[in-house]
Backbone and ligand atoms as CSV (ligand in chain L), in Angstrom:
chain,resi,resn,atom,element,x,y,z
A,1,MET,N,N,-35.849,-24.896,-56.893
A,1,MET,CA,C,-36.271,-23.478,-56.571
A,1,MET,C,C,-36.499,-22.786,-57.838
A,2,ILE,N,N,-37.166,-21.469,-57.695
A,2,ILE,CA,C,-37.295,-20.679,-58.652
A,2,ILE,C,C,-36.341,-19.371,-58.476
A,3,ILE,N,N,-35.538,-19.061,-59.439
A,3,ILE,CA,C,-34.351,-18.224,-59.249
A,3,ILE,C,C,-34.804,-17.118,-60.259
A,4,GLY,N,N,-34.738,-15.810,-59.633
A,4,GLY,CA,C,-34.733,-14.827,-60.676
A,4,GLY,C,C,-33.494,-13.974,-60.873
A,5,PHE,N,N,-33.644,-13.714,-62.212
A,5,PHE,CA,C,-32.151,-12.978,-62.679
A,5,PHE,C,C,-32.609,-11.406,-63.064
A,6,GLY,N,N,-31.732,-10.496,-62.832
A,6,GLY,CA,C,-31.814,-9.216,-63.158
A,6,GLY,C,C,-30.475,-8.843,-63.601
A,7,ASN,N,N,-30.326,-8.072,-64.447
A,7,ASN,CA,C,-29.054,-7.637,-65.055
A,7,ASN,C,C,-29.257,-6.253,-65.989
A,8,ASP,N,N,-28.018,-5.413,-66.023
A,8,ASP,CA,C,-28.389,-4.284,-66.886
A,8,ASP,C,C,-27.670,-4.704,-68.123
A,9,HIS,N,N,-27.321,-3.590,-69.065
A,9,HIS,CA,C,-26.777,-3.887,-70.346
A,9,HIS,C,C,-25.272,-4.244,-70.195
A,10,ALA,N,N,-24.602,-3.949,-69.009
A,10,ALA,CA,C,-23.427,-4.359,-68.849
A,10,ALA,C,C,-22.945,-5.960,-68.694
A,11,ALA,N,N,-24.042,-6.550,-68.515
A,11,ALA,CA,C,-23.957,-7.907,-67.950
A,11,ALA,C,C,-24.951,-9.012,-68.576
A,12,VAL,N,N,-25.409,-8.613,-69.885
A,12,VAL,CA,C,-26.138,-9.476,-70.657
A,12,VAL,C,C,-25.471,-11.119,-70.585
A,13,ALA,N,N,-24.396,-10.975,-71.014
A,13,ALA,CA,C,-23.528,-12.556,-71.522
A,13,ALA,C,C,-23.239,-13.101,-70.121
A,14,LEU,N,N,-22.951,-12.546,-69.056
A,14,LEU,CA,C,-22.656,-13.252,-67.819
A,14,LEU,C,C,-24.191,-13.812,-67.284
A,15,LYS,N,N,-25.091,-13.057,-67.533
A,15,LYS,CA,C,-26.611,-13.269,-66.871
A,15,LYS,C,C,-26.898,-14.791,-67.677
A,16,LYS,N,N,-26.736,-14.495,-69.031
A,16,LYS,CA,C,-27.184,-15.743,-70.019
A,16,LYS,C,C,-26.439,-16.903,-69.285
A,17,ALA,N,N,-25.032,-17.001,-69.119
A,17,ALA,CA,C,-24.295,-18.112,-68.852
A,17,ALA,C,C,-24.612,-18.398,-67.482
A,18,MET,N,N,-25.092,-17.580,-66.464
A,18,MET,CA,C,-25.573,-18.095,-65.158
A,18,MET,C,C,-26.822,-18.709,-65.104
A,19,MET,N,N,-27.675,-18.270,-66.084
A,19,MET,CA,C,-28.998,-18.850,-66.182
A,19,MET,C,C,-28.922,-20.190,-66.605
A,20,GLU,N,N,-28.029,-20.557,-67.772
A,20,GLU,CA,C,-27.633,-21.785,-68.020
A,20,GLU,C,C,-27.458,-22.538,-67.050
A,21,HIS,N,N,-26.230,-22.138,-66.236
A,21,HIS,CA,C,-25.693,-22.950,-65.159
A,21,HIS,C,C,-26.912,-23.182,-64.265
A,22,VAL,N,N,-27.696,-22.330,-63.806
A,22,VAL,CA,C,-28.665,-22.635,-62.803
A,22,VAL,C,C,-29.725,-23.465,-63.357
A,23,ALA,N,N,-29.970,-23.410,-64.368
A,23,ALA,CA,C,-31.032,-24.495,-65.196
A,23,ALA,C,C,-30.558,-25.818,-65.218
A,24,SER,N,N,-29.302,-25.912,-65.250
A,24,SER,CA,C,-28.671,-27.430,-65.360
A,24,SER,C,C,-28.693,-27.786,-63.989
A,25,LEU,N,N,-28.768,-27.155,-63.072
A,25,LEU,CA,C,-28.705,-27.486,-61.515
A,25,LEU,C,C,-30.127,-28.172,-61.198
A,26,GLY,N,N,-31.147,-27.657,-61.992
A,26,GLY,CA,C,-32.438,-28.199,-62.027
A,26,GLY,C,C,-33.551,-27.105,-61.608
A,27,HIS,N,N,-33.021,-25.928,-61.536
A,27,HIS,CA,C,-33.807,-24.746,-60.824
A,27,HIS,C,C,-34.673,-24.203,-62.076
A,28,GLU,N,N,-35.851,-23.490,-61.786
A,28,GLU,CA,C,-36.366,-22.707,-62.609
A,28,GLU,C,C,-36.016,-21.274,-62.590
A,29,CYS,N,N,-35.655,-20.776,-63.693
A,29,CYS,CA,C,-35.132,-19.320,-64.215
A,29,CYS,C,C,-36.018,-18.429,-64.501
A,30,ILE,N,N,-36.284,-17.449,-63.963
A,30,ILE,CA,C,-36.967,-16.090,-64.628
A,30,ILE,C,C,-36.296,-14.890,-64.879
A,31,ASP,N,N,-36.201,-14.376,-66.083
A,31,ASP,CA,C,-35.396,-13.292,-66.377
A,31,ASP,C,C,-36.062,-12.141,-66.325
A,32,TYR,N,N,-35.617,-11.002,-65.591
A,32,TYR,CA,C,-36.233,-9.691,-65.309
A,32,TYR,C,C,-35.086,-8.569,-65.836
A,33,GLY,N,N,-34.124,-9.175,-66.580
A,33,GLY,CA,C,-33.005,-8.015,-66.968
A,33,GLY,C,C,-32.981,-7.808,-68.146
A,34,ALA,N,N,-32.180,-6.995,-68.594
A,34,ALA,CA,C,-32.030,-6.539,-70.026
A,34,ALA,C,C,-31.442,-7.720,-71.017
A,35,GLN,N,N,-31.832,-7.570,-72.065
A,35,GLN,CA,C,-31.750,-8.615,-73.202
A,35,GLN,C,C,-30.476,-7.945,-74.045
A,36,ASP,N,N,-30.201,-8.886,-74.889
A,36,ASP,CA,C,-29.045,-8.228,-76.212
A,36,ASP,C,C,-29.296,-7.063,-76.485
A,37,GLY,N,N,-28.530,-6.138,-76.737
A,37,GLY,CA,C,-28.884,-4.628,-77.275
A,37,GLY,C,C,-29.801,-3.842,-76.637
A,38,GLU,N,N,-30.191,-4.361,-75.427
A,38,GLU,CA,C,-31.341,-3.305,-74.892
A,38,GLU,C,C,-30.434,-2.501,-73.886
A,39,LYS,N,N,-30.953,-1.256,-73.697
A,39,LYS,CA,C,-30.289,-0.495,-72.506
A,39,LYS,C,C,-31.086,-0.527,-71.471
A,40,MET,N,N,-30.651,-1.165,-70.371
A,40,MET,CA,C,-31.779,-1.009,-69.131
A,40,MET,C,C,-30.702,-0.349,-67.673
A,41,ASP,N,N,-31.065,0.771,-67.423
A,41,ASP,CA,C,-30.351,1.144,-65.978
A,41,ASP,C,C,-30.641,0.092,-64.856
A,42,TYR,N,N,-29.544,-0.040,-64.073
A,42,TYR,CA,C,-29.521,-0.993,-63.078
A,42,TYR,C,C,-30.500,-0.900,-61.862
A,43,PRO,N,N,-31.044,0.306,-61.728
A,43,PRO,CA,C,-32.072,0.245,-60.570
A,43,PRO,C,C,-33.582,-0.541,-60.839
A,44,VAL,N,N,-33.638,-0.852,-62.558
A,44,VAL,CA,C,-34.984,-1.174,-62.775
A,44,VAL,C,C,-34.698,-2.620,-62.729
A,45,PRO,N,N,-33.942,-3.447,-63.149
A,45,PRO,CA,C,-33.838,-4.893,-62.672
A,45,PRO,C,C,-33.564,-5.161,-61.224
A,46,GLY,N,N,-32.907,-4.201,-60.490
A,46,GLY,CA,C,-32.707,-4.456,-59.183
A,46,GLY,C,C,-34.100,-4.459,-58.335
A,47,LYS,N,N,-34.749,-3.328,-58.718
A,47,LYS,CA,C,-36.298,-3.247,-58.073
A,47,LYS,C,C,-37.266,-4.459,-58.565
A,48,ALA,N,N,-37.048,-4.748,-59.830
A,48,ALA,CA,C,-38.148,-5.793,-60.212
A,48,ALA,C,C,-37.473,-7.275,-59.621
A,49,VAL,N,N,-36.336,-7.543,-59.354
A,49,VAL,CA,C,-36.161,-8.835,-58.733
A,49,VAL,C,C,-36.328,-8.727,-57.373
A,50,ALA,N,N,-36.126,-7.613,-56.612
A,50,ALA,CA,C,-36.608,-7.441,-55.358
A,50,ALA,C,C,-37.872,-7.695,-55.044
A,51,GLU,N,N,-38.791,-6.800,-55.767
A,51,GLU,CA,C,-40.271,-7.004,-55.782
A,51,GLU,C,C,-40.955,-8.455,-55.979
A,52,ALA,N,N,-40.105,-9.249,-56.955
A,52,ALA,CA,C,-40.491,-10.433,-57.171
A,52,ALA,C,C,-40.019,-11.576,-55.868
A,53,VAL,N,N,-39.069,-11.258,-55.182
A,53,VAL,CA,C,-38.774,-11.855,-53.790
A,53,VAL,C,C,-40.062,-11.653,-52.902
A,54,LEU,N,N,-40.340,-10.467,-52.829
A,54,LEU,CA,C,-41.391,-10.091,-51.815
A,54,LEU,C,C,-42.654,-10.649,-51.946
A,55,ARG,N,N,-43.057,-10.688,-53.417
A,55,ARG,CA,C,-44.301,-11.085,-53.694
A,55,ARG,C,C,-44.362,-12.690,-53.844
A,56,GLY,N,N,-43.119,-13.319,-53.501
A,56,GLY,CA,C,-43.107,-14.823,-53.506
A,56,GLY,C,C,-43.289,-15.434,-55.027
A,57,GLU,N,N,-42.829,-14.868,-55.829
A,57,GLU,CA,C,-42.854,-15.270,-57.133
A,57,GLU,C,C,-41.529,-15.989,-57.646
A,58,ILE,N,N,-40.351,-15.700,-56.684
A,58,ILE,CA,C,-39.113,-16.486,-57.045
A,58,ILE,C,C,-38.742,-16.446,-55.319
A,59,ASP,N,N,-37.771,-17.587,-55.255
A,59,ASP,CA,C,-37.211,-17.962,-53.945
A,59,ASP,C,C,-36.252,-16.996,-53.756
A,60,LYS,N,N,-35.252,-16.930,-54.586
A,60,LYS,CA,C,-33.925,-16.219,-54.397
A,60,LYS,C,C,-33.824,-15.421,-55.708
A,61,GLY,N,N,-32.880,-14.405,-55.757
A,61,GLY,CA,C,-32.447,-13.318,-56.821
A,61,GLY,C,C,-30.981,-13.455,-57.130
A,62,ILE,N,N,-30.618,-13.368,-58.434
A,62,ILE,CA,C,-29.267,-13.121,-58.739
A,62,ILE,C,C,-29.162,-11.801,-59.648
A,63,LEU,N,N,-28.482,-10.834,-59.208
A,63,LEU,CA,C,-28.464,-9.671,-60.131
A,63,LEU,C,C,-26.950,-9.399,-60.236
A,64,ILE,N,N,-26.750,-8.967,-61.481
A,64,ILE,CA,C,-25.585,-8.720,-62.084
A,64,ILE,C,C,-25.400,-7.155,-62.897
A,65,CYS,N,N,-24.743,-6.396,-62.578
A,65,CYS,CA,C,-24.514,-5.207,-63.211
A,65,CYS,C,C,-22.762,-5.154,-63.601
A,66,GLY,N,N,-22.399,-4.103,-63.882
A,66,GLY,CA,C,-20.907,-3.817,-64.093
A,66,GLY,C,C,-19.955,-4.240,-62.692
A,67,THR,N,N,-20.466,-3.728,-61.770
A,67,THR,CA,C,-19.887,-4.051,-60.507
A,67,THR,C,C,-20.688,-5.141,-59.667
A,68,GLY,N,N,-21.650,-4.987,-59.642
A,68,GLY,CA,C,-22.666,-5.537,-58.644
A,68,GLY,C,C,-22.920,-4.382,-57.601
A,69,ILE,N,N,-22.424,-3.294,-57.681
A,69,ILE,CA,C,-22.929,-2.527,-56.507
A,69,ILE,C,C,-24.022,-1.634,-56.704
A,70,GLY,N,N,-24.318,-1.108,-57.845
A,70,GLY,CA,C,-25.306,-0.169,-58.256
A,70,GLY,C,C,-26.894,-0.950,-57.981
A,71,ILE,N,N,-26.544,-2.290,-58.671
A,71,ILE,CA,C,-27.858,-3.183,-58.579
A,71,ILE,C,C,-28.252,-3.588,-57.365
A,72,SER,N,N,-27.275,-3.771,-56.513
A,72,SER,CA,C,-27.578,-4.205,-55.222
A,72,SER,C,C,-27.931,-3.157,-54.302
A,73,ILE,N,N,-27.567,-1.677,-54.231
A,73,ILE,CA,C,-28.023,-0.853,-53.607
A,73,ILE,C,C,-29.521,-0.552,-54.094
A,74,ALA,N,N,-29.769,-0.592,-55.270
A,74,ALA,CA,C,-31.162,-0.458,-55.766
A,74,ALA,C,C,-32.110,-1.721,-55.138
A,75,ALA,N,N,-31.701,-2.762,-54.999
A,75,ALA,CA,C,-32.681,-3.838,-54.496
A,75,ALA,C,C,-32.523,-3.538,-52.880
A,76,ASN,N,N,-31.671,-3.197,-52.289
A,76,ASN,CA,C,-31.807,-2.983,-50.850
A,76,ASN,C,C,-32.725,-1.783,-50.264
A,77,LYS,N,N,-33.166,-1.209,-51.469
A,77,LYS,CA,C,-33.654,0.265,-50.955
A,77,LYS,C,C,-35.290,-0.396,-50.811
A,78,VAL,N,N,-35.767,-1.671,-51.262
A,78,VAL,CA,C,-36.845,-2.033,-51.118
A,78,VAL,C,C,-37.009,-2.659,-49.842
A,79,PRO,N,N,-37.885,-2.407,-48.813
A,79,PRO,CA,C,-37.955,-2.727,-47.646
A,79,PRO,C,C,-38.097,-4.198,-47.584
A,80,GLY,N,N,-37.487,-4.858,-46.673
A,80,GLY,CA,C,-37.444,-6.414,-46.430
A,80,GLY,C,C,-36.356,-7.197,-47.184
A,81,ILE,N,N,-35.928,-6.314,-48.302
A,81,ILE,CA,C,-34.843,-7.070,-48.953
A,81,ILE,C,C,-33.448,-7.010,-48.473
A,82,ARG,N,N,-32.835,-8.165,-48.646
A,82,ARG,CA,C,-31.347,-8.006,-48.139
A,82,ARG,C,C,-30.564,-8.723,-49.408
A,83,ALA,N,N,-29.709,-7.684,-49.890
A,83,ALA,CA,C,-29.156,-8.126,-51.179
A,83,ALA,C,C,-27.496,-8.036,-50.693
A,84,ALA,N,N,-26.650,-8.785,-51.150
A,84,ALA,CA,C,-25.331,-8.736,-50.980
A,84,ALA,C,C,-24.433,-8.897,-52.134
A,85,ALA,N,N,-23.524,-7.858,-52.190
A,85,ALA,CA,C,-22.790,-7.716,-53.422
A,85,ALA,C,C,-21.510,-8.486,-53.050
A,86,CYS,N,N,-20.961,-9.459,-53.747
A,86,CYS,CA,C,-19.918,-10.333,-53.540
A,86,CYS,C,C,-19.153,-10.612,-54.692
A,87,SER,N,N,-17.794,-10.726,-54.488
A,87,SER,CA,C,-16.833,-11.124,-55.297
A,87,SER,C,C,-16.184,-12.449,-55.236
A,88,GLU,N,N,-16.581,-13.088,-54.176
A,88,GLU,CA,C,-15.978,-14.493,-53.760
A,88,GLU,C,C,-17.231,-15.319,-53.222
A,89,PRO,N,N,-17.076,-16.825,-53.185
A,89,PRO,CA,C,-17.967,-17.500,-52.836
A,89,PRO,C,C,-18.108,-17.706,-51.243
A,90,PHE,N,N,-17.143,-17.294,-50.511
A,90,PHE,CA,C,-17.272,-17.385,-49.039
A,90,PHE,C,C,-18.304,-16.199,-48.540
A,91,SER,N,N,-18.271,-15.072,-49.096
A,91,SER,CA,C,-19.301,-14.296,-48.858
A,91,SER,C,C,-20.573,-14.455,-49.243
A,92,ALA,N,N,-20.497,-14.992,-50.382
A,92,ALA,CA,C,-21.948,-15.590,-50.868
A,92,ALA,C,C,-22.522,-16.587,-50.103
A,93,ARG,N,N,-21.823,-17.558,-49.709
A,93,ARG,CA,C,-22.478,-18.496,-48.431
A,93,ARG,C,C,-22.810,-17.876,-46.956
A,94,LEU,N,N,-22.131,-17.019,-46.510
A,94,LEU,CA,C,-22.145,-16.438,-45.426
A,94,LEU,C,C,-23.375,-15.237,-45.496
A,95,CYS,N,N,-23.497,-14.754,-46.574
A,95,CYS,CA,C,-24.713,-13.786,-46.856
A,95,CYS,C,C,-25.975,-14.378,-46.518
A,96,VAL,N,N,-26.133,-15.728,-46.868
A,96,VAL,CA,C,-27.634,-16.420,-46.644
A,96,VAL,C,C,-27.287,-17.032,-45.216
A,97,GLU,N,N,-26.120,-17.690,-44.804
A,97,GLU,CA,C,-26.213,-18.210,-43.547
A,97,GLU,C,C,-26.210,-17.314,-42.264
A,98,HIS,N,N,-25.694,-16.007,-42.319
A,98,HIS,CA,C,-25.629,-14.957,-41.473
A,98,HIS,C,C,-26.834,-14.239,-41.552
A,99,ASN,N,N,-26.752,-13.536,-42.775
A,99,ASN,CA,C,-27.658,-12.401,-43.062
A,99,ASN,C,C,-29.059,-12.690,-43.625
A,100,ASN,N,N,-29.321,-13.939,-43.962
A,100,ASN,CA,C,-30.428,-14.595,-44.507
A,100,ASN,C,C,-30.860,-13.456,-45.885
A,101,CYS,N,N,-29.778,-13.491,-46.700
A,101,CYS,CA,C,-29.976,-12.558,-47.753
A,101,CYS,C,C,-30.903,-13.502,-48.922
A,102,GLN,N,N,-31.863,-12.684,-49.535
A,102,GLN,CA,C,-32.673,-13.606,-50.492
A,102,GLN,C,C,-32.050,-13.099,-52.033
A,103,ILE,N,N,-30.943,-12.202,-52.157
A,103,ILE,CA,C,-30.379,-11.996,-53.164
A,103,ILE,C,C,-28.743,-11.886,-53.248
A,104,VAL,N,N,-27.979,-12.085,-54.182
A,104,VAL,CA,C,-26.824,-11.937,-54.346
A,104,VAL,C,C,-26.530,-11.278,-55.531
A,105,ALA,N,N,-25.565,-10.413,-55.517
A,105,ALA,CA,C,-25.008,-9.516,-56.635
A,105,ALA,C,C,-23.699,-9.493,-57.028
A,106,PHE,N,N,-23.209,-9.709,-58.238
A,106,PHE,CA,C,-21.820,-9.518,-58.589
A,106,PHE,C,C,-21.602,-8.551,-59.896
A,107,GLY,N,N,-20.495,-8.289,-60.449
A,107,GLY,CA,C,-20.341,-7.390,-61.187
A,107,GLY,C,C,-19.455,-8.171,-62.584
A,108,ALA,N,N,-19.778,-8.037,-63.738
A,108,ALA,CA,C,-19.590,-8.743,-64.885
A,108,ALA,C,C,-18.225,-8.090,-65.235
A,109,ARG,N,N,-18.055,-6.799,-64.840
A,109,ARG,CA,C,-16.621,-6.081,-65.067
A,109,ARG,C,C,-15.749,-6.587,-63.974
A,110,VAL,N,N,-15.965,-7.345,-62.941
A,110,VAL,CA,C,-15.303,-7.499,-61.865
A,110,VAL,C,C,-14.690,-8.843,-61.868
A,111,ILE,N,N,-15.696,-10.044,-62.080
A,111,ILE,CA,C,-15.321,-11.503,-61.968
A,111,ILE,C,C,-15.734,-12.182,-63.107
A,112,GLY,N,N,-14.965,-13.183,-63.379
A,112,GLY,CA,C,-15.268,-14.123,-64.616
A,112,GLY,C,C,-16.065,-15.106,-64.371
A,113,GLU,N,N,-16.612,-15.942,-65.300
A,113,GLU,CA,C,-17.446,-16.690,-65.329
A,113,GLU,C,C,-17.235,-17.808,-64.258
A,114,GLY,N,N,-16.231,-18.196,-64.234
A,114,GLY,CA,C,-15.907,-19.433,-63.217
A,114,GLY,C,C,-15.840,-19.022,-61.752
A,115,THR,N,N,-15.690,-17.811,-61.497
A,115,THR,CA,C,-15.929,-17.236,-60.106
A,115,THR,C,C,-17.364,-17.029,-59.897
A,116,ALA,N,N,-18.111,-16.429,-60.956
A,116,ALA,CA,C,-19.343,-16.098,-60.864
A,116,ALA,C,C,-20.215,-17.594,-60.498
A,117,ARG,N,N,-19.681,-18.505,-61.313
A,117,ARG,CA,C,-20.601,-19.740,-61.140
A,117,ARG,C,C,-20.405,-20.191,-59.497
A,118,ASP,N,N,-18.966,-20.079,-59.008
A,118,ASP,CA,C,-18.851,-20.523,-57.719
A,118,ASP,C,C,-19.739,-19.846,-56.774
A,119,ILE,N,N,-19.774,-18.456,-56.967
A,119,ILE,CA,C,-20.659,-17.428,-56.221
A,119,ILE,C,C,-22.100,-18.021,-56.045
A,120,VAL,N,N,-22.585,-18.234,-57.419
A,120,VAL,CA,C,-23.823,-18.833,-57.492
A,120,VAL,C,C,-24.116,-20.008,-56.683
A,121,ASP,N,N,-23.305,-20.990,-56.763
A,121,ASP,CA,C,-23.350,-22.314,-56.319
A,121,ASP,C,C,-23.558,-22.427,-54.635
A,122,ALA,N,N,-22.593,-21.329,-54.279
A,122,ALA,CA,C,-22.482,-21.090,-52.653
A,122,ALA,C,C,-23.696,-20.392,-52.356
A,123,PHE,N,N,-24.345,-19.539,-52.875
A,123,PHE,CA,C,-25.519,-18.781,-52.550
A,123,PHE,C,C,-26.736,-19.685,-52.509
A,124,LEU,N,N,-26.711,-20.528,-53.482
A,124,LEU,CA,C,-28.037,-21.139,-53.693
A,124,LEU,C,C,-28.096,-22.541,-52.769
A,125,SER,N,N,-26.880,-22.927,-52.374
A,125,SER,CA,C,-26.702,-24.266,-51.552
A,125,SER,C,C,-26.758,-23.937,-50.097
A,126,ALA,N,N,-26.524,-22.400,-49.565
A,126,ALA,CA,C,-26.620,-22.025,-48.247
A,126,ALA,C,C,-27.964,-22.062,-47.583
A,127,GLU,N,N,-27.957,-22.258,-46.325
A,127,GLU,CA,C,-29.145,-22.032,-45.857
A,127,GLU,C,C,-28.945,-20.977,-44.409
A,128,PHE,N,N,-30.143,-20.117,-44.137
A,128,PHE,CA,C,-29.880,-19.385,-42.992
A,128,PHE,C,C,-29.795,-20.304,-41.755
A,129,GLU,N,N,-28.811,-19.876,-40.672
A,129,GLU,CA,C,-28.585,-20.754,-39.589
A,129,GLU,C,C,-29.373,-20.094,-38.340
A,130,GLY,N,N,-30.072,-19.108,-38.464
A,130,GLY,CA,C,-31.045,-18.595,-37.530
A,130,GLY,C,C,-30.106,-18.235,-36.080
A,131,GLY,N,N,-30.656,-18.677,-34.989
A,131,GLY,CA,C,-29.927,-18.688,-33.698
A,131,GLY,C,C,-29.492,-17.310,-33.541
A,132,ARG,N,N,-28.188,-17.019,-33.234
A,132,ARG,CA,C,-27.799,-15.885,-32.983
A,132,ARG,C,C,-27.792,-14.753,-33.890
A,133,HIS,N,N,-28.196,-15.190,-35.162
A,133,HIS,CA,C,-28.031,-14.458,-36.185
A,133,HIS,C,C,-29.359,-13.857,-36.454
A,134,ALA,N,N,-30.406,-14.586,-36.082
A,134,ALA,CA,C,-31.828,-14.017,-36.205
A,134,ALA,C,C,-32.136,-12.712,-35.861
A,135,ALA,N,N,-31.521,-12.377,-34.489
A,135,ALA,CA,C,-31.821,-11.140,-33.797
A,135,ALA,C,C,-31.454,-9.996,-34.527
A,136,ARG,N,N,-30.186,-10.187,-35.136
A,136,ARG,CA,C,-29.349,-9.229,-35.774
A,136,ARG,C,C,-30.189,-8.853,-37.128
A,137,VAL,N,N,-30.699,-10.001,-37.779
A,137,VAL,CA,C,-31.491,-9.724,-39.242
A,137,VAL,C,C,-32.859,-8.894,-38.593
A,138,GLU,N,N,-33.286,-9.384,-37.531
A,138,GLU,CA,C,-34.496,-8.555,-36.955
A,138,GLU,C,C,-34.279,-7.185,-36.778
A,139,LEU,N,N,-32.991,-6.724,-36.342
A,139,LEU,CA,C,-32.581,-5.407,-36.028
A,139,LEU,C,C,-32.457,-4.657,-37.414
A,140,ILE,N,N,-32.091,-5.345,-38.472
A,140,ILE,CA,C,-31.951,-4.698,-39.960
A,140,ILE,C,C,-33.486,-4.576,-40.222
A,141,GLY,N,N,-34.379,-5.415,-40.040
A,141,GLY,CA,C,-35.942,-5.195,-40.332
A,141,GLY,C,C,-36.326,-4.071,-39.596
A,142,ALA,N,N,-35.894,-3.807,-38.246
A,142,ALA,CA,C,-36.307,-2.721,-37.464
A,142,ALA,C,C,-35.801,-1.364,-38.224
A,143,ILE,N,N,-34.873,-1.204,-38.848
A,143,ILE,CA,C,-34.469,-0.026,-39.428
A,143,ILE,C,C,-35.413,0.149,-40.863
A,144,ASP,N,N,-35.690,-0.889,-41.608
A,144,ASP,CA,C,-36.612,-0.679,-42.658
A,144,ASP,C,C,-38.026,-0.197,-42.102
A,145,ALA,N,N,-38.497,-0.701,-40.909
A,145,ALA,CA,C,-39.755,-0.325,-40.370
A,145,ALA,C,C,-39.716,1.035,-40.033
A,146,ALA,N,N,-38.700,1.359,-39.304
A,146,ALA,CA,C,-38.506,2.902,-38.852
A,146,ALA,C,C,-38.533,3.784,-39.987
A,147,TYR,N,N,-37.914,3.538,-41.019
A,147,TYR,CA,C,-37.782,4.615,-42.135
A,147,TYR,C,C,-39.176,4.405,-43.138
A,148,CYS,N,N,-39.842,3.431,-42.992
A,148,CYS,CA,C,-40.913,3.296,-43.962
A,148,CYS,C,C,-42.175,3.491,-43.309
A,149,ARG,N,N,-42.187,3.982,-42.229
A,149,ARG,CA,C,-43.435,4.349,-41.716
A,149,ARG,C,C,-44.170,5.465,-42.607
A,150,THR,N,N,-45.220,5.547,-42.717
A,150,THR,CA,C,-46.153,6.434,-43.539
A,150,THR,C,C,-46.757,7.570,-42.534
A,151,GLU,N,N,-46.928,8.721,-42.992
A,151,GLU,CA,C,-47.518,9.817,-41.896
A,151,GLU,C,C,-48.814,9.547,-42.300
A,152,GLU,N,N,-49.856,9.777,-41.107
A,152,GLU,CA,C,-51.401,9.440,-41.566
A,152,GLU,C,C,-51.852,11.014,-41.590
L,1,RB5,C1,C,-23.186,0.677,-66.123
L,1,RB5,O1,O,-22.308,1.309,-67.061
L,1,RB5,C2,C,-22.707,0.734,-64.974
L,1,RB5,O2,O,-22.329,1.709,-64.170
L,1,RB5,C3,C,-23.301,-0.501,-63.988
L,1,RB5,O3,O,-23.378,-1.721,-64.650
L,1,RB5,C4,C,-22.800,-0.727,-62.642
L,1,RB5,O4,O,-21.478,-1.138,-62.651
L,1,RB5,C5,C,-23.046,0.127,-61.575
L,1,RB5,O5,O,-23.087,0.076,-60.382
């Protein structure tokens, strides 16, 4: 898969560690986030990774800020995107199996590298189960559609 990474200035080191890990699993990595010494507010990489998903440039996205909260909120503002802030691997698996999330987010000030690796592994190996979950995800899409109508 092609995996996109986004991070603010609070999460450069954890982003680098996760990119190395994901590359070691054989995936291609694209970096949309802040680099060493660069200040980047979390909405910027959150939006960039969300848009890359919608363009089909990446298969899945991994977002990291201080808490994982701001960057996931930003990504979720992009219609069609489902991003989940997770602090443990169970939720990271279920956010794909049940919610068909394209993006997982977590916080560099919240979890350590080992838990982050477990979250990434759970997220990347999970598949959407469809079935009863599909109708619920469609209802989320209906909310997007209702609020993104443009007036003529
Ligand atoms: C940046 O200091 C911090 O606010 C940000 O990384 C994040 O935690 C916001 O949700």
